[in-house]
Backbone as CSV, one residue per row, in Angstrom:
resi,resn,N_x,N_y,N_z,CA_x,CA_y,CA_z,C_x,C_y,C_z
1,UNK,66.805,14.408,82.220,68.458,14.404,81.670,68.969,13.850,80.622
2,UNK,69.885,14.487,80.049,70.321,13.042,79.128,70.734,11.777,79.541
3,UNK,71.077,10.584,78.859,71.486,9.683,79.429,72.908,9.700,80.561
4,UNK,73.848,10.926,79.814,74.835,10.546,80.251,75.598,11.667,81.167
5,UNK,74.627,12.690,80.867,75.004,14.216,81.806,75.374,14.324,83.071
6,UNK,74.107,13.901,83.780,74.675,13.590,85.240,76.011,12.752,85.447
7,UNK,76.178,12.098,84.829,77.365,10.956,85.208,78.311,11.984,84.780
8,UNK,78.540,12.533,83.595,79.717,13.398,83.414,79.696,14.582,83.790
9,UNK,78.754,14.857,84.462,78.892,15.678,85.100,79.631,15.610,86.447
10,UNK,79.087,14.874,87.250,79.816,14.269,88.605,81.049,14.720,88.169
11,UNK,81.370,13.358,87.324,82.812,13.458,86.868,83.583,14.563,86.652
12,UNK,83.632,15.241,86.345,84.178,16.677,85.631,84.151,17.839,87.216
13,UNK,83.159,17.507,88.065,83.091,18.570,89.342,84.544,17.853,90.238
14,UNK,84.649,16.546,89.933,85.762,15.713,90.647,87.214,16.650,90.363
15,UNK,86.965,17.175,89.153,88.713,18.063,88.743,88.586,19.082,88.970
16,UNK,87.340,19.522,89.168,86.972,21.207,89.098,87.349,21.512,90.465
17,UNK,86.948,21.025,91.852,87.098,21.078,93.166,85.940,22.605,93.109
18,UNK,86.680,23.394,94.049,85.510,24.561,94.782,85.929,25.465,94.191
19,UNK,85.885,26.717,94.948,86.084,27.935,95.128,87.991,28.770,94.767
20,UNK,87.840,29.329,93.259,89.179,29.391,92.966,88.826,30.757,92.632
21,UNK,90.174,31.904,92.935,90.432,32.993,92.246,91.818,33.442,91.736
22,UNK,92.378,32.760,91.457,93.788,32.819,91.272,94.261,33.886,89.670
23,UNK,95.030,35.046,90.508,95.293,35.921,89.198,96.315,35.635,88.236
24,UNK,96.931,34.237,88.135,97.525,33.434,86.842,96.380,32.536,86.396
25,UNK,94.965,32.401,86.574,94.308,31.663,85.846,93.803,32.612,85.282
26,UNK,93.677,32.728,83.884,93.063,33.227,82.886,91.591,33.166,83.128
27,UNK,91.147,32.163,83.503,89.114,31.991,83.879,88.986,32.801,84.916
28,UNK,89.622,33.499,85.699,89.364,34.921,86.859,88.763,33.631,87.561
29,UNK,87.666,34.520,88.545,87.137,33.742,89.380,86.087,32.582,89.172
30,UNK,85.976,31.877,89.942,85.306,30.076,89.465,84.835,29.499,90.574
31,UNK,83.817,28.803,90.693,82.963,28.045,91.656,82.510,26.749,91.066
32,UNK,83.530,25.796,91.736,83.379,24.206,90.896,82.743,24.262,89.197
33,UNK,84.065,25.134,88.845,84.510,24.891,87.290,83.673,26.078,86.843
34,UNK,82.649,26.620,86.861,81.755,27.948,86.665,82.388,29.097,86.713
35,UNK,82.530,30.062,85.810,83.487,31.156,86.101,82.080,32.190,85.849
36,UNK,82.695,33.631,87.015,81.855,34.472,86.702,81.138,35.127,85.142
37,UNK,81.987,34.775,84.791,81.200,35.291,82.886,80.383,34.493,82.932
38,UNK,80.601,33.190,82.758,79.209,32.274,82.714,78.321,32.628,82.987
39,UNK,78.225,32.577,84.654,77.155,32.612,85.914,76.752,33.823,85.326
40,UNK,77.156,34.970,85.104,76.206,36.058,84.955,75.862,35.947,83.523
41,UNK,75.852,35.002,82.336,75.603,35.146,81.359,74.255,33.937,81.012
42,UNK,74.581,32.547,81.931,73.204,31.952,81.981,72.492,32.117,83.627
43,UNK,72.722,32.813,84.602,71.889,32.586,85.666,71.611,33.932,86.123
44,UNK,72.479,34.626,86.213,72.598,36.302,87.061,72.781,37.106,86.176
45,UNK,72.344,38.142,85.391,73.324,39.021,84.842,74.231,39.951,85.465
46,UNK,74.146,40.991,87.078,74.688,41.310,87.665,74.936,40.589,89.023
47,UNK,75.282,39.626,88.385,75.993,38.598,90.198,77.479,38.575,90.540
48,UNK,77.542,39.091,91.782,78.638,39.094,92.423,79.037,37.986,92.079
49,UNK,80.409,38.101,93.103,81.615,37.162,93.707,81.015,35.913,94.385
50,UNK,79.970,37.005,95.152,80.356,36.485,96.224,78.858,35.023,96.005
51,UNK,77.841,35.927,94.757,76.742,34.945,94.356,77.599,33.809,94.015
52,UNK,78.469,34.104,92.686,79.101,32.744,91.995,79.149,31.852,93.393
53,UNK,80.137,32.112,94.453,80.421,31.655,95.547,79.099,30.582,96.480
54,UNK,78.190,30.871,96.348,76.850,30.474,96.469,76.268,29.713,95.238
55,UNK,76.605,29.318,94.186,75.877,28.998,93.408,75.499,27.262,93.706
56,UNK,73.838,27.143,93.503,73.340,26.008,93.535,73.443,24.675,92.796
57,UNK,73.095,23.420,92.605,72.960,22.654,92.340,72.658,22.618,91.075
58,UNK,71.336,23.199,90.907,70.138,23.414,89.990,71.116,24.658,88.804
59,UNK,71.727,25.502,89.666,72.194,26.320,88.615,73.622,25.884,87.890
60,UNK,74.384,25.353,88.958,75.703,24.449,88.253,75.356,23.908,86.583
61,UNK,74.027,23.181,87.392,73.705,22.272,85.663,73.194,22.962,85.047
62,UNK,72.368,23.970,84.886,72.314,24.694,84.037,73.427,25.286,82.897
63,UNK,74.460,25.948,83.789,75.468,26.504,82.908,76.095,25.067,82.485
64,UNK,76.449,24.123,82.924,77.480,23.169,82.655,76.459,22.469,81.146
65,UNK,75.195,22.526,81.624,74.706,22.093,80.795,74.224,22.803,79.270
66,UNK,74.099,24.162,79.133,74.020,24.920,77.993,75.269,25.818,77.246
67,UNK,76.118,25.520,78.473,77.765,26.159,77.887,78.610,25.045,77.559
68,UNK,78.099,23.546,77.755,79.237,23.072,77.214,78.707,21.756,77.068
69,UNK,77.679,20.930,77.529,77.148,19.723,77.016,76.484,20.265,75.582
70,UNK,75.679,20.788,75.684,74.752,21.197,74.701,75.227,21.601,73.054
71,UNK,77.208,22.173,73.771,77.621,23.095,72.760,78.046,21.935,71.734
72,UNK,78.527,20.570,72.110,78.934,19.713,71.034,78.643,18.275,71.021
73,UNK,77.077,18.999,71.125,76.406,17.273,71.172,76.443,16.145,72.420
74,UNK,76.814,16.344,73.209,76.845,15.721,74.413,75.875,13.793,74.742
75,UNK,74.778,14.483,74.712,73.728,13.168,74.345,73.984,12.432,73.461
76,UNK,74.439,12.938,71.931,74.664,12.095,70.786,75.870,11.092,70.714
77,UNK,77.204,11.473,71.966,78.766,10.884,71.430,77.832,9.295,72.106
78,UNK,79.126,8.292,71.586,79.376,7.393,72.588,79.706,7.360,73.953
79,UNK,79.667,6.369,75.218,79.946,6.737,75.976,81.167,6.617,76.099
80,UNK,81.713,7.526,77.127,83.543,7.331,77.225,83.826,8.823,76.399
81,UNK,83.375,8.788,74.996,83.936,9.528,74.216,82.721,11.514,74.532
82,UNK,81.885,11.076,75.476,81.245,12.502,75.662,81.575,12.775,76.691
83,UNK,82.404,12.129,77.636,82.848,12.273,78.650,84.351,13.514,78.443
84,UNK,84.724,12.660,77.564,86.652,12.771,77.752,86.191,14.586,76.600
85,UNK,85.500,14.795,75.746,85.433,15.673,75.295,84.750,16.717,76.182
86,UNK,83.441,16.498,76.519,82.898,17.417,78.549,84.153,17.924,79.893
87,UNK,84.761,17.199,79.613,86.138,17.701,79.956,87.263,18.616,79.936
88,UNK,87.195,18.488,78.301,87.921,19.298,77.454,87.421,20.438,77.716
89,UNK,85.890,20.180,77.048,85.400,22.165,76.797,85.508,22.827,78.318
90,UNK,85.543,22.036,79.188,85.282,22.935,80.698,86.590,23.192,81.144
91,UNK,87.370,22.379,80.351,88.731,23.371,80.944,89.707,24.002,79.658
92,UNK,88.878,24.380,78.888,89.717,24.804,77.334,88.735,25.329,76.626
93,UNK,87.320,24.958,76.669,86.617,25.763,75.815,85.947,25.013,74.875
94,UNK,84.534,24.883,74.569,83.423,23.930,74.105,84.373,23.580,72.136
95,UNK,84.212,25.144,71.899,84.749,25.098,70.653,85.772,24.703,70.472
96,UNK,87.170,24.479,71.393,88.245,23.692,70.826,87.968,22.557,71.234
97,UNK,87.246,22.404,72.416,87.531,20.480,72.331,86.607,19.740,71.056
98,UNK,85.721,20.805,70.375,84.892,19.856,69.270,85.408,19.963,68.678
99,UNK,86.906,21.366,68.118,87.244,20.866,67.165,88.473,20.089,67.431
100,UNK,88.930,19.634,68.302,90.107,18.607,68.532,89.368,17.547,68.513
101,UNK,88.145,17.241,68.927,87.517,15.848,68.491,87.501,15.391,66.812
102,UNK,86.883,16.804,66.078,86.856,16.180,64.894,88.165,16.143,64.158
103,UNK,89.521,16.516,64.576,90.878,16.393,64.253,90.814,14.821,64.439
104,UNK,90.694,14.763,65.831,90.756,12.717,65.819,89.852,12.346,65.173
105,UNK,88.826,12.567,64.656,87.989,11.684,63.992,88.335,11.514,62.715
106,UNK,89.398,12.798,62.025,89.625,12.951,60.643,88.562,13.661,59.751
107,UNK,87.262,14.623,60.395,86.412,15.092,59.451,86.704,16.366,59.345
108,UNK,86.401,17.332,59.148,86.043,18.976,59.145,86.420,19.545,60.198
109,UNK,87.246,20.232,60.355,87.436,20.859,61.955,86.826,22.240,62.060
110,UNK,85.668,22.066,61.698,84.530,23.616,61.871,84.466,23.488,63.337
111,UNK,83.924,22.955,64.367,83.370,23.294,65.656,82.314,23.141,65.950
112,UNK,81.745,22.717,64.852,80.089,22.410,64.944,79.971,20.636,64.877
113,UNK,79.081,20.315,65.920,79.224,18.589,65.777,78.137,18.544,65.389
114,UNK,77.768,17.599,64.064,76.944,17.498,63.329,76.856,15.930,62.668
115,UNK,76.015,15.962,61.826,75.538,14.248,61.856,77.019,13.973,61.119
116,UNK,77.981,14.093,60.294,79.213,14.114,59.849,80.160,13.556,60.529
117,UNK,80.452,14.584,62.044,80.688,14.095,62.966,80.430,13.047,64.112
118,UNK,79.030,12.871,64.521,78.756,12.014,64.713,78.658,10.730,63.991
119,UNK,78.607,10.652,63.172,78.273,9.579,62.460,79.828,8.695,62.477
120,UNK,81.000,9.436,62.695,82.507,9.033,62.315,82.692,8.850,64.075
121,UNK,82.268,9.470,64.834,82.473,9.285,66.204,81.674,7.597,66.791
122,UNK,80.822,7.235,65.852,79.960,6.081,65.841,80.823,4.764,65.550
123,UNK,81.690,5.493,63.853,82.615,4.443,63.691,83.620,3.880,63.973
124,UNK,84.099,4.611,64.772,85.897,4.459,65.211,85.342,3.618,66.544
125,UNK,86.113,2.932,67.132,86.682,2.595,68.471,86.381,3.650,69.435
126,UNK,85.943,3.766,70.447,85.751,4.545,71.432,87.300,4.375,72.300
127,UNK,87.686,3.836,72.587,89.151,3.562,73.066,90.104,4.183,72.348
128,UNK,90.372,4.175,70.689,90.861,5.141,69.726,91.035,6.476,70.264
129,UNK,89.874,6.398,70.149,89.245,8.072,69.679,89.424,8.966,71.354
130,UNK,89.427,7.995,72.627,89.682,8.816,73.657,91.555,8.974,73.958
131,UNK,91.986,8.184,73.155,93.375,7.908,73.227,94.034,9.079,72.854
132,UNK,93.549,9.499,70.993,94.040,10.289,70.328,93.636,11.577,70.961
133,UNK,92.157,11.771,71.396,91.879,13.107,71.906,92.380,13.740,72.902
134,UNK,92.739,12.497,74.107,93.954,13.492,75.587,94.734,13.375,74.747
135,UNK,96.271,12.666,74.049,97.217,13.112,73.846,97.294,14.472,73.175
136,UNK,96.578,15.029,72.526,96.366,16.432,71.835,96.119,16.953,72.586
137,UNK,95.252,16.487,73.797,95.089,17.880,74.497,95.985,18.120,75.522
138,UNK,96.874,16.865,76.328,97.804,17.388,76.419,99.118,17.861,75.845
139,UNK,99.036,17.196,74.441,100.400,18.487,73.688,99.851,20.282,74.027
140,UNK,98.421,20.096,73.637,97.849,21.480,73.608,98.251,22.560,74.832
141,UNK,98.393,21.572,76.067,98.366,22.136,77.353,99.613,23.188,77.437
142,UNK,100.422,21.738,77.283,101.833,21.939,77.061,102.818,22.849,76.446
143,UNK,101.637,23.335,75.503,102.238,24.410,74.601,101.826,26.050,75.013
144,UNK,101.039,25.988,75.960,100.702,27.493,76.819,101.574,27.854,77.713
145,UNK,101.401,28.964,78.006,102.776,29.491,78.364,102.723,29.721,80.499
146,UNK,101.285,29.011,80.641,100.839,29.008,81.927,100.811,27.348,82.530
147,UNK,101.950,26.409,81.592,101.857,25.283,81.695,103.082,25.073,83.003
148,UNK,104.343,25.872,83.109,104.804,25.534,84.524,104.291,26.073,86.150
149,UNK,103.043,26.986,85.523,102.535,26.959,86.954,101.176,25.864,87.240
150,UNK,100.616,25.282,85.901,99.404,24.396,86.353,99.598,22.803,85.671
151,UNK,101.079,22.785,85.050,101.215,21.902,83.804,100.975,20.181,84.662
152,UNK,101.442,20.258,86.270,101.616,18.983,87.111,99.792,18.953,87.042
153,UNK,98.784,19.785,87.332,97.780,19.594,87.906,97.153,18.753,86.434
154,UNK,97.029,20.073,85.404,96.295,19.488,83.987,96.524,17.986,83.573
155,UNK,98.510,17.988,83.442,98.457,16.583,83.178,97.922,15.167,84.046
156,UNK,97.880,15.661,85.297,97.113,14.655,86.179,95.441,14.640,86.063
157,UNK,95.169,15.777,85.679,94.025,15.740,84.954,93.312,14.852,83.704
158,UNK,94.032,15.380,83.163,94.310,14.386,82.157,94.234,12.863,81.715
159,UNK,95.295,12.527,82.702,95.607,10.858,82.715,94.038,10.488,83.429
160,UNK,93.719,11.503,84.404,92.764,10.662,85.573,91.196,11.009,84.174
161,UNK,91.273,11.597,83.369,90.212,11.423,82.639,90.242,10.775,81.216
162,UNK,91.408,10.154,80.942,91.834,8.904,80.313,91.393,7.534,80.803
163,UNK,91.493,7.297,81.678,91.353,6.321,82.460,89.497,5.727,82.544
164,UNK,89.503,7.108,83.378,87.534,6.899,83.301,87.075,6.694,82.160
165,UNK,87.408,7.629,81.320,87.145,7.227,80.062,86.709,5.833,79.379
166,UNK,88.039,5.814,79.011,88.145,3.805,78.508,87.406,2.914,79.435
167,UNK,87.289,3.555,80.764,86.336,2.479,81.806,84.806,2.546,81.086
168,UNK,84.716,4.033,80.786,82.894,4.189,80.104,83.134,3.567,79.056
169,UNK,83.638,3.966,78.474,83.645,2.922,76.945,83.587,1.909,76.835
170,UNK,83.928,0.730,77.657,84.300,-0.301,77.315,82.955,-1.220,78.498
171,UNK,82.007,-0.548,79.356,81.358,-0.812,80.018,79.874,-1.416,79.451
172,UNK,79.871,-3.032,79.469,79.237,-3.310,78.721,77.464,-2.750,78.907
173,UNK,76.506,-3.085,77.735,75.590,-2.605,77.424,74.507,-3.409,78.132
174,UNK,73.562,-3.087,78.815,72.649,-3.963,79.057,71.716,-4.531,77.906
175,UNK,71.359,-6.102,79.158,71.577,-7.259,77.822,69.507,-6.845,77.974
176,UNK,69.610,-7.231,76.677,67.817,-7.012,76.502,67.332,-8.053,77.285
177,UNK,65.814,-7.467,77.741,65.217,-8.719,78.733,64.149,-8.959,77.818
178,UNK,63.428,-10.072,77.374,62.097,-10.137,76.769,61.482,-10.095,77.642
179,UNK,60.036,-9.926,77.115,58.977,-9.571,77.427,58.410,-10.911,78.287
180,UNK,57.283,-10.971,78.795,57.047,-11.878,79.965,56.120,-13.184,78.911
181,UNK,56.526,-14.807,78.588,55.780,-15.567,77.801,54.301,-15.227,77.532
182,UNK,53.312,-14.989,76.513,52.181,-14.914,76.607,51.201,-16.168,77.227
183,UNK,49.859,-16.224,77.708,49.268,-17.288,78.483,48.536,-18.257,77.485
184,UNK,48.712,-19.536,77.473,48.456,-20.295,76.635,46.684,-19.906,75.983
185,UNK,46.419,-19.956,74.603,45.384,-19.696,73.933,44.101,-20.569,74.765
186,UNK,43.111,-19.561,74.583,41.799,-20.625,74.847,41.515,-21.794,74.587
187,UNK,41.955,-22.200,73.518,41.620,-23.574,72.913,41.644,-24.587,73.637
188,UNK,42.962,-24.994,74.888,43.289,-25.898,75.419,44.623,-26.166,75.182
189,UNK,44.802,-25.725,73.889,46.383,-26.501,73.155,47.278,-25.684,73.738
190,UNK,48.740,-25.990,74.257,49.658,-25.528,74.771,50.254,-24.185,74.087
191,UNK,50.211,-23.084,74.247,51.254,-21.992,73.596,52.789,-22.820,73.092
192,UNK,52.913,-22.049,71.879,54.675,-22.782,71.384,55.612,-22.542,72.360
193,UNK,56.422,-23.002,72.370,57.487,-23.166,73.712,57.676,-23.215,74.822
194,UNK,56.034,-23.361,75.206,55.742,-23.051,76.609,56.081,-24.573,77.574
195,UNK,56.762,-25.169,77.064,56.768,-26.299,78.008,58.668,-25.529,78.849
196,UNK,58.300,-26.387,80.228,59.410,-25.896,80.620,61.151,-26.465,80.527
197,UNK,61.973,-25.864,81.139,63.417,-26.053,80.461,63.915,-27.610,80.829
198,UNK,63.085,-28.431,81.447,63.375,-29.551,81.912,62.712,-30.614,81.305
199,UNK,62.122,-30.190,80.235,61.032,-31.178,79.496,59.648,-31.542,80.291
200,UNK,59.520,-30.926,81.350,58.098,-30.863,81.699,57.475,-30.446,80.536
201,UNK,56.372,-31.458,80.881,55.423,-30.911,79.521,54.514,-29.704,80.130
202,UNK,53.888,-29.033,79.213,52.939,-27.218,79.300,51.403,-28.067,79.695
203,UNK,51.132,-29.185,78.915,49.782,-29.542,78.657,49.033,-29.769,79.870
204,UNK,47.579,-29.264,80.220,47.300,-29.522,81.235,46.844,-30.776,81.837
205,UNK,46.824,-31.170,82.817,46.729,-32.505,83.056,44.869,-33.377,82.915
206,UNK,44.818,-34.516,82.893,43.693,-34.801,82.274,42.878,-34.765,83.825
207,UNK,41.095,-34.108,83.451,40.783,-34.057,84.383,40.286,-35.225,85.239
208,UNK,40.188,-35.109,86.397,39.645,-36.272,86.988,37.785,-36.652,86.452
209,UNK,37.599,-37.909,86.630,35.938,-38.342,86.641,35.409,-37.941,87.027
210,UNK,34.002,-37.815,86.407,32.843,-37.052,87.368,32.021,-37.955,88.067
211,UNK,31.474,-37.464,89.198,31.096,-38.537,89.854,30.127,-39.699,89.626
212,UNK,29.415,-39.355,88.443,28.388,-40.419,87.532,29.474,-41.216,87.109
213,UNK,30.000,-41.176,86.589,31.539,-42.055,85.899,31.878,-43.053,86.909
214,UNK,32.432,-42.259,88.119,32.970,-43.148,89.175,32.078,-44.315,89.548
215,UNK,31.044,-43.703,89.860,30.001,-44.888,90.475,29.439,-45.947,89.419
216,UNK,29.385,-45.765,88.670,29.606,-47.054,87.600,30.960,-47.892,87.460
217,UNK,31.610,-47.060,87.536,33.010,-48.059,87.126,33.101,-49.148,88.737
218,UNK,33.214,-48.336,90.065,32.515,-49.127,91.174,31.737,-50.192,91.026
219,UNK,30.779,-49.868,90.681,29.545,-50.774,90.446,29.921,-51.389,89.678
220,UNK,30.500,-51.767,88.013,30.835,-52.878,87.527,31.864,-54.029,87.886
221,UNK,32.934,-53.252,88.982,33.948,-53.873,89.750,32.990,-54.460,90.761
222,UNK,32.148,-53.976,91.291,31.509,-54.916,92.136,31.020,-56.533,91.626
223,UNK,30.237,-56.186,90.937,29.441,-56.930,89.873,30.216,-57.739,89.617
224,UNK,31.457,-57.547,88.751,32.371,-58.909,88.645,33.140,-59.338,89.840
225,UNK,33.332,-58.799,90.668,33.750,-59.575,91.953,33.085,-60.511,92.521
226,UNK,31.483,-59.812,92.760,30.283,-60.894,93.043,30.080,-62.044,92.183
227,UNK,29.972,-61.928,91.443,30.414,-63.249,90.076,31.351,-64.350,90.545
228,UNK,32.487,-63.788,90.762,33.982,-64.518,91.033,33.350,-65.174,92.212
229,UNK,32.809,-64.840,93.023,32.890,-65.169,94.160,31.968,-66.091,93.875
230,UNK,30.442,-66.007,93.256,29.608,-66.984,93.220,30.303,-68.089,92.524
231,UNK,31.172,-67.748,91.640,31.725,-69.215,90.905,32.274,-69.985,91.895
232,UNK,32.814,-69.475,92.605,34.074,-69.940,93.591,33.084,-70.951,94.618
233,UNK,32.098,-70.354,95.111,31.158,-70.757,95.987,30.811,-72.519,95.164
234,UNK,30.424,-72.335,94.226,29.726,-73.863,93.171,31.100,-74.683,93.007
235,UNK,32.177,-74.148,93.420,33.301,-75.038,92.249,33.321,-76.397,92.256
236,UNK,32.930,-77.091,93.463,32.737,-78.360,93.790,31.918,-78.652,93.061
237,UNK,30.561,-78.168,93.027,29.471,-78.615,92.281,30.067,-78.683,90.489
238,UNK,30.448,-77.934,90.342,30.819,-77.449,88.854,31.770,-78.958,88.459
239,UNK,32.781,-79.340,89.623,33.552,-80.347,89.215,33.377,-81.650,89.576
240,UNK,32.388,-81.684,90.893,31.628,-82.875,91.180,29.944,-82.896,90.957
241,UNK,29.412,-82.905,89.861,28.315,-82.485,89.647,27.221,-83.418,90.364
242,UNK,27.611,-84.828,90.899,27.362,-86.024,91.356,26.262,-85.652,93.329
243,UNK,27.751,-84.899,93.562,27.322,-84.236,94.798,26.293,-83.057,94.851
244,UNK,25.833,-82.520,93.908,25.307,-81.603,93.760,23.870,-81.039,93.365
245,UNK,23.632,-82.712,93.108,22.268,-82.936,92.771,21.119,-82.480,94.172
């Protein structure tokens, strides 16, 4: 899956709701935003309204991805902008959503999202693009003859999409996690930067003396103590030679 497709689809479905088959709706019978025409085009050519009403999650994702998301290169747009264009496309058609995005970016309005459009989308602040596109979308909806019937719901939807898209665009990216510090080389020298944060040396502690060296050290100490004891024992003789003949 694309990085944001599932997230954007979940948000769109919050606005689309379930089954709808109103005569005033030019889209006709729809289930979770999928029209019968698109269901027949991407899932089942001879599908009935009953088939559409039982649409599965996988079928739903197939239609939304192929007819909407891929049509405007959703995976290539910045966070927040991808969702606001996606919802516009679902509500009013992918071609119109693409052209309105290009108008907001100030590039050629040919309805084809290519390198120039993507570069412009990445160059402008996402919040500015989102606000401009939502304003233009609302103005378009207000010009439709069905505005008196659906205007209240459309207005609330655009306001909700604007708020959510701005939040998505403002979310911080995950910080870079450096790889683990490599172990010290076999030479015995500490690796560069391997010391702790509190100034603790990373050098290995001195090795304890071997048993042979320890024995020699204790022997020298004993000999020195013995010599000192003997000298102290003969101290009167050393001081008073007459009494030690």
